[in-house]
C-alpha positions in Angstrom: -21.5 -31.1 -76.9 -25.3 -31.3 -76.4 -27.7 -30.0 -73.6 -31.2 -30.9 -73.1 -33.9 -28.2 -72.5 -36.8 -29.7 -70.8 -40.3 -28.2 -71.4 -43.2 -29.2 -69.2 -46.8 -29.5 -70.5 -49.9 -30.7 -68.7 -51.6 -33.7 -70.4 -54.4 -34.6 -68.1 -54.9 -35.5 -64.4 -51.8 -37.3 -63.1 -50.0 -37.3 -66.4 -47.4 -34.9 -67.7 -45.5 -34.9 -71.0 -42.0 -33.8 -71.2 -41.1 -32.4 -74.5 -37.4 -32.5 -75.1 -35.4 -30.5 -77.5 -31.9 -31.5 -78.2 -29.2 -29.0 -77.4 -25.4 -29.3 -77.5 -24.2 -31.3 -74.5 -21.3 -33.2 -73.2 -21.3 -36.9 -73.9 -19.4 -39.4 -71.8 -19.6 -42.2 -74.4 -16.9 -43.4 -76.9 -16.6 -42.7 -80.6 -19.3 -45.3 -81.5 -21.6 -43.8 -79.0 -21.2 -40.4 -80.4 -21.9 -41.9 -83.9 -25.1 -43.4 -82.6 -26.2 -40.1 -81.2 -25.5 -38.3 -84.4 -27.7 -40.8 -86.2 -30.7 -39.4 -84.2 -29.9 -35.7 -84.6 -32.3 -35.7 -87.5 -35.2 -36.0 -85.1 -36.5 -32.6 -84.1 -38.8 -33.9 -81.3 -38.7 -36.7 -78.8 -41.2 -37.4 -76.0 -40.4 -38.7 -72.4 -43.6 -39.7 -70.6 -44.1 -40.5 -66.9 -47.0 -40.5 -64.5 -46.0 -38.2 -61.7 -43.6 -35.2 -61.0 -44.0 -34.6 -57.3 -43.3 -36.7 -54.2 -44.6 -36.1 -50.7 -42.1 -35.8 -47.9 -42.1 -37.9 -44.8 -43.5 -41.0 -46.5 -43.5 -43.8 -43.9 -44.8 -46.8 -45.9 -43.1 -50.2 -46.0 -42.8 -50.3 -49.8 -40.8 -48.0 -52.0 -42.8 -44.9 -53.0 -43.6 -44.8 -56.8 -42.4 -41.6 -58.3 -43.0 -41.9 -62.1 -42.1 -43.7 -65.3 -39.5 -43.0 -68.0 -40.5 -44.1 -71.5 -39.0 -43.6 -74.9 -40.9 -43.9 -78.2 -38.0 -46.0 -79.4 -38.9 -48.6 -76.9 -41.0 -51.3 -78.6 -41.4 -53.3 -75.4 -39.1 -56.0 -76.6 -36.5 -55.4 -73.9 -33.9 -53.8 -76.3 -33.9 -50.4 -74.5 -32.2 -50.1 -71.1 -33.0 -47.1 -68.8 -30.3 -45.5 -66.7 -30.8 -42.8 -63.9 -28.0 -40.5 -62.7 -27.8 -37.2 -60.8 -28.7 -36.2 -57.2 -29.9 -39.1 -55.1 -29.6 -41.7 -57.9 -29.3 -45.1 -56.5 -29.1 -43.8 -52.9 -32.6 -42.2 -52.8 -34.1 -43.0 -56.2 -34.0 -46.3 -58.1 -35.1 -47.1 -61.7 -36.2 -50.3 -63.3 -33.9 -50.7 -66.3 -36.6 -52.5 -68.3 -39.7 -50.5 -67.5 -38.3 -47.1 -66.6 -40.3 -47.0 -63.3 -38.7 -44.7 -60.6 -39.2 -45.3 -56.9 -38.1 -43.5 -53.8 -36.3 -45.9 -51.5 -35.8 -43.5 -48.6 -38.0 -41.1 -46.7 -37.6 -37.5 -47.8 -37.6 -34.2 -45.9 -38.4 -31.1 -47.7 -36.8 -29.0 -45.0 -33.5 -30.7 -45.8 -33.8 -30.6 -49.6 -36.7 -29.3 -51.6 -36.0 -30.8 -55.0 -33.5 -33.2 -56.8 -32.1 -32.8 -60.3 -31.7 -36.1 -62.2 -30.6 -37.2 -65.7 -32.1 -40.0 -67.7 -30.6 -42.1 -70.5 -32.1 -44.7 -72.8 -29.5 -47.1 -74.3 -29.6 -50.0 -76.7 -29.1 -53.1 -74.6 -27.0 -54.8 -77.4 -24.7 -51.9 -78.4 -25.0 -49.8 -75.2 -25.5 -46.8 -77.5 -27.8 -44.0 -76.6 -31.1 -44.3 -78.4 -32.2 -40.9 -77.1 -30.1 -37.9 -76.1 -29.6 -37.7 -72.3 -32.4 -35.6 -70.7 -32.5 -33.8 -67.3 -35.6 -33.5 -65.1 -36.5 -32.4 -61.6 -38.3 -34.3 -58.8 -39.8 -31.8 -56.4 -40.5 -32.8 -52.8 -44.0 -31.7 -51.9 -44.4 -30.1 -48.4 -46.6 -31.3 -45.6 -47.3 -29.5 -42.3 -44.7 -31.3 -40.2 -42.9 -28.4 -38.3 -44.4 -26.4 -35.5 -43.6 -22.7 -35.1 -40.6 -21.9 -32.9 -39.6 -18.7 -31.0 -35.9 -18.5 -31.6 -35.3 -15.5 -29.4 -37.4 -16.6 -26.4 -38.0 -16.4 -23.6 -38.5 -12.6 -23.6 -38.1 -10.0 -21.0 -39.6 -6.5 -21.2 -40.3 -3.4 -19.2 -43.2 -1.0 -19.1 -43.9 2.0 -16.8 -46.7 1.8 -14.5 -49.8 3.8 -15.2 -49.1 3.5 -19.0 -52.1 4.0 -21.2 -53.9 1.1 -22.9 -52.2 -0.1 -26.1 -48.6 0.8 -25.0 -46.2 -1.4 -26.8 -44.3 -3.7 -24.5 -42.4 -6.2 -26.8 -42.6 -7.9 -30.2 -42.3 -11.7 -30.3 -41.4 -13.5 -33.5 -41.9 -17.2 -34.4 -40.6 -19.0 -37.4 -42.0 -22.2 -39.2 -39.7 -24.4 -41.3 -42.5 -25.5 -43.6 -42.9 -24.1 -47.2 -44.4 -20.6 -46.9 -45.3 -20.7 -50.7 -47.3 -23.9 -50.5 -50.5 -24.1 -48.5 -50.9 -22.6 -45.0 -48.3 -24.7 -43.2 -46.2 -21.6 -42.5 -48.9 -19.0 -42.0 -48.8 -18.1 -38.3 -51.3 -16.6 -35.9 -50.3 -15.2 -32.5 -52.4 -15.4 -29.4 -51.9 -14.9 -25.6 -52.6 -17.9 -23.3 -51.6 -16.3 -19.9 -51.8 -12.7 -18.8 -54.6 -11.7 -21.1 -56.3 -9.7 -18.3 -53.5 -7.1 -18.4 -51.9 -7.5 -21.8 -52.8 -8.4 -25.4 -50.9 -9.5 -28.6 -51.6 -8.6 -32.2 -52.4 -11.9 -34.1 -50.4 -11.2 -37.2 -47.4 -9.1 -35.9 -46.8 -10.5 -32.5 -46.7 -7.0 -30.8 -47.5 -7.3 -27.1 -49.4 -4.3 -25.7 -50.9 -3.2 -22.4 -54.6 -4.0 -22.0 -55.4 -1.9 -18.9 -54.5 1.7 -17.9 -53.9 1.1 -14.2 -50.9 -1.1 -14.0 -49.5 -0.4 -10.5 -46.0 -1.4 -9.6 -46.8 -1.1 -5.8 -49.5 -3.7 -6.4 -47.7 -6.1 -8.7 -44.2 -5.6 -10.1 -43.8 -8.6 -12.4 -46.1 -10.4 -14.9 -45.5 -13.7 -16.7 -47.1 -13.9 -20.1 -47.4 -17.0 -22.3 -47.6 -16.3 -26.1 -48.7 -18.9 -28.6 -47.9 -19.0 -32.4 -50.1 -21.5 -34.4 -49.7 -22.3 -38.2 -52.4 -23.2 -40.7 -53.7 -19.7 -39.9 -54.8 -20.9 -36.5 -57.2 -23.5 -37.9 -58.0 -26.8 -36.3 -55.2 -29.3 -36.8 -52.5 -26.7 -37.0 -49.2 -27.0 -35.1 -48.3 -24.5 -32.4 -45.4 -23.3 -30.3 -45.2 -21.1 -27.2 -42.8 -18.7 -25.4 -42.8 -16.8 -22.2 -42.6 -13.0 -21.7 -41.6 -11.6 -18.3 -42.8 -8.1 -18.0 -41.4 -5.8 -15.3 -43.4 -2.8 -14.2 -41.1 0.2 -13.7 -41.7 2.8 -11.0 -42.9 6.4 -11.4 -43.2 8.9 -8.7 -47.0 8.5 -8.1 -46.9 8.1 -4.3 -46.2 10.9 -1.8 -44.2 10.3 1.4 -46.4 9.5 4.4 -45.6 9.4 8.1 -47.0 6.2 9.7 -47.9 8.3 12.8 -49.2 11.7 13.4 -46.9 12.5 16.3 -43.7 11.3 17.9 -42.2 11.7 21.3 -38.5 11.3 22.3 -36.3 11.9 25.3 -32.8 13.2 25.5 -30.4 13.8 28.5 -29.5 17.4 29.2 -25.8 16.3 29.0 -26.3 15.3 25.3 -23.5 16.6 23.1 -24.0 19.3 20.6 -24.2 17.8 17.0 -25.4 14.4 18.3 -28.4 12.7 16.9 -31.2 12.7 19.5 -34.1 11.3 17.4 -35.0 9.6 14.2 -38.2 9.7 12.2 -39.1 8.3 8.8 -41.7 9.1 6.2 -42.6 6.0 4.1 -42.7 6.3 0.3 -44.0 3.2 -1.6 -41.9 4.2 -4.7 -38.4 3.0 -5.2 -35.1 4.5 -6.3 -34.8 8.3 -6.7 -38.6 8.6 -6.4 -38.2 7.7 -2.6 -35.7 10.5 -1.8 -37.2 12.7 0.8 -36.3 16.2 2.2 -37.1 17.0 5.9 -37.7 20.4 7.2 -38.6 21.9 10.5 -41.5 24.2 9.8 -42.0 25.8 13.3 -42.0 25.0 17.1 -40.2 26.3 20.2 -37.2 24.1 19.4 -36.6 25.7 16.0 -33.2 27.1 17.0 -32.2 24.4 19.3 -32.6 21.5 16.9 -32.0 20.8 13.2 -32.9 17.9 11.0 -31.1 16.1 8.2 -31.9 13.2 5.8 -29.8 10.1 6.0 -29.1 9.3 2.3 -28.9 5.5 3.0 -32.0 5.0 5.1 -34.1 8.1 4.1 -34.6 8.8 7.8 -34.9 12.2 9.3 -32.2 12.7 11.9 -33.0 15.3 14.6 -29.7 16.8 15.6 -29.0 18.9 18.8 -27.9 22.3 17.6 -27.5 24.0 21.0 -27.0 22.5 24.5 -30.2 22.0 26.5 -30.7 22.5 30.2 -33.3 20.7 32.1 -33.5 23.4 34.7 -34.1 26.1 32.0 -36.5 24.2 29.7 -37.6 20.6 30.0 -39.4 20.0 26.7 -39.5 21.1 23.0 -42.0 20.8 20.2 -41.2 20.7 16.5 -43.4 20.5 13.4 -41.6 18.6 10.7 -42.4 18.3 7.0 -41.3 15.5 4.7 -41.5 16.0 0.9 -40.3 14.3 -2.3 -37.1 15.6 -3.7 -38.2 14.9 -7.3 -41.9 15.5 -8.1 -43.7 14.2 -11.3 -46.1 17.0 -12.2 -48.4 14.4 -14.0 -49.5 13.2 -10.7 -49.9 16.4 -8.7 -53.6 16.2 -9.2 -53.8 13.4 -6.8 -52.7 15.7 -3.9 -49.6 17.2 -2.4 -46.5 15.1 -2.3 -45.6 15.9 1.3 -46.7 15.1 4.9 -46.3 16.9 8.3 -45.8 15.4 11.8 -45.4 16.7 15.3 -42.2 15.8 17.2 -42.0 16.4 21.0 -38.6 16.2 22.7 -38.4 15.8 26.5 -35.2 16.8 28.3 -34.1 14.4 31.1 -32.4 15.8 34.2 -28.9 14.4 34.9 -26.4 15.2 37.7 -24.2 17.8 36.0 -20.6 18.7 37.1 -19.9 22.2 38.4 -19.9 25.0 35.8 -17.4 27.8 36.0 -18.5 31.4 35.3 -15.7 31.5 32.7 -14.1 28.6 31.0 -10.8 30.6 30.6 -9.6 33.3 33.0 -6.6 35.6 32.5 -4.5 37.0 35.4 -1.3 39.0 35.6 1.4 39.3 38.3 4.8 40.9 38.6 7.8 38.7 38.8 8.9 40.7 41.8 5.6 40.0 43.7 6.2 38.3 47.1 5.0 34.8 47.9 1.3 34.8 48.8 0.3 37.6 46.5 -3.4 37.3 45.4 -3.8 37.0 41.6 -7.6 36.8 41.4 -10.4 34.3 41.9 -12.5 31.8 39.9 -16.1 31.0 40.5 -18.1 27.8 39.9 -21.5 26.5 40.8 -23.6 23.3 40.7 -26.2 23.8 38.0 -28.5 21.0 39.5 -31.4 21.8 41.8 -29.4 20.3 44.7 -26.9 23.2 44.3 -24.1 21.3 46.0 -21.2 23.3 47.5 -18.1 23.4 45.4 -14.5 22.8 46.5 -11.6 24.2 44.4 -8.1 22.8 43.7 -5.3 23.1 41.1 -4.5 20.2 38.8 -0.8 19.7 39.7 0.0 18.2 36.4 -0.4 21.7 35.0 1.7 23.2 37.9 4.4 20.8 38.6 6.7 23.4 40.3 3.8 24.5 42.6 4.1 28.1 41.8 0.4 28.8 42.7 -2.1 27.8 45.3 -5.9 28.2 45.5 -8.3 28.7 48.4 -10.6 25.6 48.3 -13.6 27.6 49.4 -13.3 31.1 47.9 -11.4 30.2 44.7 -8.8 32.9 45.3 -5.5 32.1 43.5 -2.2 33.1 45.2 1.5 32.7 44.4 3.2 29.9 46.3 6.8 30.6 45.0 8.8 33.5 43.6 8.2 33.9 39.9 10.8 34.5 37.3 9.7 35.9 33.9 12.9 34.9 32.3 12.1 31.3 33.1 8.4 31.3 32.1 6.4 34.2 30.8 3.0 32.5 30.9 1.7 29.9 33.2 -1.2 27.7 32.0 -2.9 26.1 34.9 -6.1 24.1 35.3 -8.4 24.8 38.2 -10.7 21.9 39.3 -14.1 22.4 40.9 -15.5 19.3 42.8 -19.0 18.9 44.3 -18.8 18.1 48.0 -21.9 16.0 47.9 -20.8 14.0 44.9 -17.0 14.1 44.4 -17.3 12.3 41.0 -18.8 15.5 39.6 -15.8 17.6 38.6 -15.7 20.7 36.4 -12.5 22.3 35.0 -11.4 25.8 33.9 -8.2 27.2 32.5 -6.4 30.0 34.1 -3.7 31.9 32.2 -1.2 33.8 34.4 1.1 36.2 32.7 4.3 37.3 34.5 5.1 41.0 34.2 8.8 41.9 33.8 11.0 43.9 36.3 14.5 45.0 35.7 16.4 42.3 37.6 19.1 41.3 35.1 22.2 43.2 34.2 23.3 43.3 30.5 26.4 41.5 29.2 28.4 41.0 26.0 26.2 39.4 23.2 29.0 37.0 22.3 32.4 36.0 23.6 34.5 38.3 21.4 37.9 37.4 20.0 39.5 40.7 19.2 42.8 41.1 17.3 44.9 44.2 16.6 47.8 44.4 14.2 51.2 45.6 15.3 51.1 48.2 12.6 47.6 49.5 13.6 47.2 53.3 13.5 45.6 55.4 16.2 41.8 55.7 16.0 41.4 52.4 14.2 38.3 50.4 15.1 39.3 46.9 16.2 35.9 45.7 17.4 32.3 46.6 17.6 30.5 45.1 20.7 26.8 44.7 21.5 24.9 43.6 24.6 22.0 41.3 25.6 19.6 41.5 28.5 17.1 38.8 29.4 14.8 41.5 30.6 12.1 42.9 28.3 11.4 46.6 29.0 8.3 48.1 27.4 10.2 50.6 25.3 13.0 48.3 24.4 16.6 48.2 25.6 18.8 51.3 25.8 22.3 50.1 26.7 25.1 52.5 27.7 28.8 51.5 27.2 31.8 53.0 29.0 35.3 52.1 30.2 35.6 51.2 33.9 37.1 53.8 36.2 40.3 51.9 36.8 40.9 51.5 33.0 40.1 55.1 32.2 43.8 55.8 31.9 44.4 53.0 29.3 46.8 54.4 26.7 46.2 51.7 24.2 42.4 51.5 23.6 39.4 53.5 24.1 35.6 53.0 23.8 33.0 54.9 21.8 29.2 54.5 22.5 27.4 54.5 19.2 24.0 55.2 20.8 22.5 52.3 19.0 23.1 49.6 21.7 26.6 49.0 20.2 30.0 50.4 21.0 33.3 50.6 19.0 36.7 49.8 20.4 39.4 52.0 19.0 43.2 52.2 19.2 44.6 55.3 21.0 48.1 54.8 19.8 50.3 53.0 17.3 53.3 50.7 17.7 51.9 47.5 19.3 54.7 44.9 19.8 53.6 41.3 20.0 56.7 40.0 21.7 56.6 42.7 24.4 52.9 42.5 25.2 50.9 40.0 23.3 47.5 40.6 25.1 45.6 43.7 26.2 42.6 43.7 28.5 39.9 46.4 28.4 37.1 46.4 31.1 33.8 47.6 29.5 30.9 48.7 31.7 27.4 48.0 30.2 24.3 49.5 31.9 20.7 49.4 31.0 18.1 52.1 31.2 15.8 50.3 33.6 14.6 51.4 37.0 16.7 50.7 38.9 19.5 50.8 36.4 21.7 47.6 36.4 25.2 47.3 35.0 28.0 44.7 34.6 31.7 44.9 33.8 32.9 42.7 30.9 36.5 42.3 30.0 37.4 42.5 26.3 40.7 40.6 25.4 42.6 42.1 22.5 45.4 39.9 21.0 48.3 41.5 19.2 49.0 39.9 15.8 51.7 40.3 13.0 49.8 41.4 9.9 50.6 41.9 6.2 50.2 45.2 4.4 46.5 44.4 3.8 45.8 43.9 7.5 45.5 40.1 7.3 46.6 38.3 10.5 49.7 36.1 9.9 51.1 35.4 13.4 49.3 36.0 16.7 50.4 35.5 20.2 50.6 32.0 21.5 47.2 30.7 22.7 45.4 33.6 20.9 44.2 31.8 17.8 41.4 29.7 19.4 38.3 28.1 17.8 35.2 30.1 17.7 33.4 30.2 21.0 36.4 29.3 23.2 37.6 32.0 25.5 40.8 32.3 27.4 39.4 30.6 30.6 38.1 27.7 28.4 41.5 27.3 26.8 43.2 27.1 30.2 40.7 24.5 31.4 41.2 22.3 28.4 45.0 22.5 28.7 44.8 21.3 32.4 42.6 18.4 31.4 44.8 17.3 28.6 47.9 17.6 30.8 46.3 15.5 33.6 45.3 12.8 31.1 48.9 12.6 29.7 50.3 12.1 33.2 47.8 9.4 34.0 48.7 7.5 30.9 52.5 7.7 31.6 52.0 6.5 35.2 50.1 3.3 34.1 52.3 0.3 33.6 52.4 -1.3 30.2 50.3 -4.4 30.0 51.6 -7.4 28.2 49.1 -9.2 25.9 49.7 -12.8 25.8 48.3 -13.1 22.3 50.8 -10.3 21.1 53.8 -11.9 22.9 54.8 -13.9 19.9 57.6 -12.3 18.0 59.1 -14.2 15.1 59.4 -17.5 17.1 57.4 -19.6 14.6 59.7 -22.1 12.8 58.3 -24.5 10.3 59.8 -27.9 11.0 58.4 -30.1 8.2 61.7 -31.7 7.0 62.6 -35.0 8.6 66.2 -34.6 7.5 68.9 -36.8 8.9 68.2 -36.6 12.6 71.0 -35.4 14.8 73.5 -36.0 12.1 71.9 -33.3 10.1 73.7 -30.2 11.2 72.9 -28.0 8.2 69.6 -26.8 9.5 70.0 -26.4 13.3 72.6 -26.0 16.0 72.3 -29.4 17.7 74.3 -28.2 20.7 71.5 -26.0 21.9 69.0 -28.8 21.3 70.9 -31.3 23.4 71.2 -29.0 26.4 67.5 -28.0 26.7 67.1 -29.9 30.0 69.4 -27.5 31.8 67.2 -25.3 33.9 67.9 -21.6 33.3 67.6 -19.3 36.3 64.5 -17.0 36.1 64.9 -13.3 35.4 67.8 -13.5 33.0 67.7 -11.6 29.9 66.9 -13.6 26.7 70.2 -12.6 25.2 72.1 -14.6 27.9 70.4 -17.8 26.8 72.3 -17.7 23.5 75.2 -20.3 23.5 78.7 -19.0 23.1 80.1 -19.4 19.7 83.0 -21.7 21.0 80.5 -24.3 22.0 79.0 -24.9 18.5 79.7 -28.3 17.2 80.1 -27.2 13.6 82.1 -24.0 13.6 81.8 -23.5 9.8 79.3 -21.4 8.1 76.9 -22.0 11.0 79.1 -20.1 13.4 78.5 -17.0 11.3 74.8 -17.8 11.3 74.7 -18.0 15.1 76.5 -14.7 15.4 74.0 -13.0 13.1 71.2 -14.5 15.1 72.7 -13.2 18.4 73.1 -9.8 17.0 69.6 -9.8 15.6 68.2 -10.6 19.1 70.3 -8.0 20.8 69.1 -5.3 18.3 65.6 -6.2 18.9 66.0 -6.1 22.6 67.5 -2.7 22.4 64.7 -1.4 20.2 62.1 -2.9 22.7 63.9 -1.1 25.5 63.9 2.3 23.8 60.3 2.1 22.5 57.8 2.9 25.5 54.8 1.7 23.4 56.0 -1.7 22.5 55.5 -4.7 24.8 58.7 -6.1 26.4 60.7 -8.9 24.7 61.4 -10.6 27.9 59.2 -13.5 26.9 60.8 -14.0 23.5 61.0 -17.7 22.7 62.8 -19.4 19.7 62.7 -22.9 18.5 66.4 -23.4 19.3 65.9 -22.7 23.0 62.6 -24.3 23.5 62.1 -25.3 27.1 65.1 -23.7 28.6 64.3 -21.8 31.8 61.0 -23.8 32.2 60.5 -25.6 35.5 59.0 -28.5 33.6 62.0 -28.6 31.2 61.5 -29.8 27.6 59.1 -32.6 26.4 61.0 -32.8 23.1 62.3 -36.2 22.0 65.3 -34.7 20.3 67.5 -34.7 23.4 66.6 -38.4 24.3 69.5 -40.8 24.5 67.7 -43.6 22.6 64.4 -44.3 20.9 63.6 -46.6 23.8 63.9 -43.9 26.3 61.9 -41.6 24.0 59.1 -44.1 23.9 59.0 -45.2 27.5 60.3 -42.3 29.5 57.0 -40.6 30.4 56.7 -41.5 34.0 58.4 -38.3 35.0 55.2 -36.5 33.9 53.4 -37.8 37.0 56.0 -35.9 39.2 54.9 -32.6 37.8 51.6 -32.5 39.5 47.9 -32.8 38.7 48.2 -30.5 35.7 50.1 -33.2 33.7 48.2 -36.2 35.0 46.0 -36.6 31.9 49.1 -36.3 29.7 51.0 -38.9 31.7 48.0 -41.3 31.3 47.9 -40.9 27.6 51.7 -41.3 27.0 52.2 -44.0 29.8 50.1 -46.5 27.8 51.5 -45.6 24.4 53.0 -48.6 22.5 55.0 -48.4 19.3 57.3 -45.6 18.2 57.3 -42.7 15.9 59.1 -39.6 15.0 59.2 -37.2 17.9 57.6 -33.8 17.5 59.3 -30.8 19.2 56.9 -28.9 21.5 57.2 -26.7 24.4 55.2 -26.1 27.5 
């Protein structure tokens, strides 16, 4: 294995000598070739000579470009040495003359694609094809020319800089690249310059840093600048290539402008009927800045309308909204003057030297007169009256006047939607309110009525006020039991035992509260069974006076209780307490009480009697109504499946043919269904079928007996069976089973026309029927 180390030495202008030293390298030849190489290993020095080592890129000539020449000192010029070229671009880019060793470039080269090529050279004996020199390696370097212009790979650029920035403030850095060789010549040495925008900006030639050139950049004058930056190679000299890019510079805002009112004074009008908290005027101070720098605060400094109006800033429009704080009255004051200040919310102290960042304006507000409705002296009036006051009692009066200069007379009325029962009336001229009906505090404690005042000159002008009338209580209701008591006493009760504690209610509301008195009525004072004890707390206890109550002898006891209130005048009522005697266990639990005593909660004796009468009357009405027969429920086990053709009339195993052959005999109406059964002696086949008929007759009779005894079941008078179809019918049977012959069965339908219009359609259908078929039993 041999490698070749190539040493370059300069031998004069345009000529270079390549001194080669043999090193171990890999040989691709055979055994003979390796032997030939070994024969030359004694040489310590060999020289390869050619004329040129560089080639210019982008050659555009018609002929192949001469690169250089390979020559071995073994070559005597007799044509015995053959030169071979291999490596990068051999044969595709570079070619070699085998006889002379001249190397040419057959394609145009681009240094930016590949800067150099590594090739290997061989010199072989033409006869033996053996190496006469060890294989050598050399490099062909592509020499650069200025064929690439600078490019801004990151362009176009956008940048921002604050207005009023000092000169030299860095804005942005632009960078251009050149694909040419930066180590050879000046092809890749760039210089930056500004082609557009140089009046306000500059660029550093070597670094590409764009800076401000003036100190007074004003966003309000110009917000955007478009710069054109150029990068030129060859250090900017004549003939160099160049590239350009654009830079858009946006000037950002600073708060360097105070708010200013476009006018020195404003004048607005507002109606005197304007609502409180409504906006009555809008003013705006103009600020040339943008964003938060334009936010303004408005303030009323002074003026006679300082307490009547207030001002706020609209956050969306930055307008000053003058808002009515108190109601205005044209007759009282017709104009107001305000001095309003507008100032920036955020102030930049760097620019305060230019002057105050605020402005002041005068605002005049003129009140317009409008026709106003009458105004009451009080919007809410309170009056009181006793519920015992007679009709026509004066409660008080209301007063209203026309606030306008015309001072129209006022007429009073009551809004009947607030006094539907017409308890009150009002004098239309004086405004005096009177009672129109008797009042009852227990029905309504407070009456809320609306009084209407209408101008007589302009009825459309209406004012309203609220009058609250409270009804004072008088003692006009007697007390009564608080609940409907259900009281029980055990047969084994002892004397002095409390069986019930009663209380009372009274709809009246005395000022000091209720003070009920309980006592037994005079006629019941001699009651030997129960007594009453007033507990002095608006309750009373019912106690037994004896023992030995017997439920069977006297199941119920009645105790009249007199309840009186402490009012003036005192009112009382007698309430009867019903005590039921019960059979109790040793613990006093009720086991059996008198009949009708154990009633649901809330049901007294009178209620129970009333319910009993109602239920008794309902039962009598139900028994008096006749039982209705439902046609759809009239069917009782009379469905027989007849899907077996059998043997016709000769088949006596399935039916009693005697009954089927006598279906045309009309049965008198009104006979019981049991009479329709044929006697057992008339049955054609008296064998086992005789027993079947007997069982069938017994079954029908049992059902009739059950129907006769059951008042809720419909009658069985309409019971029909297949065996007796058609019997008793005025139209007789339509079945073909009783026909004398098939001919009669097929052609005997003329009788249907004799039955009337109801059977005309059926007669038309069967009268034109031809052919025969098995008859189907059916009944009408």
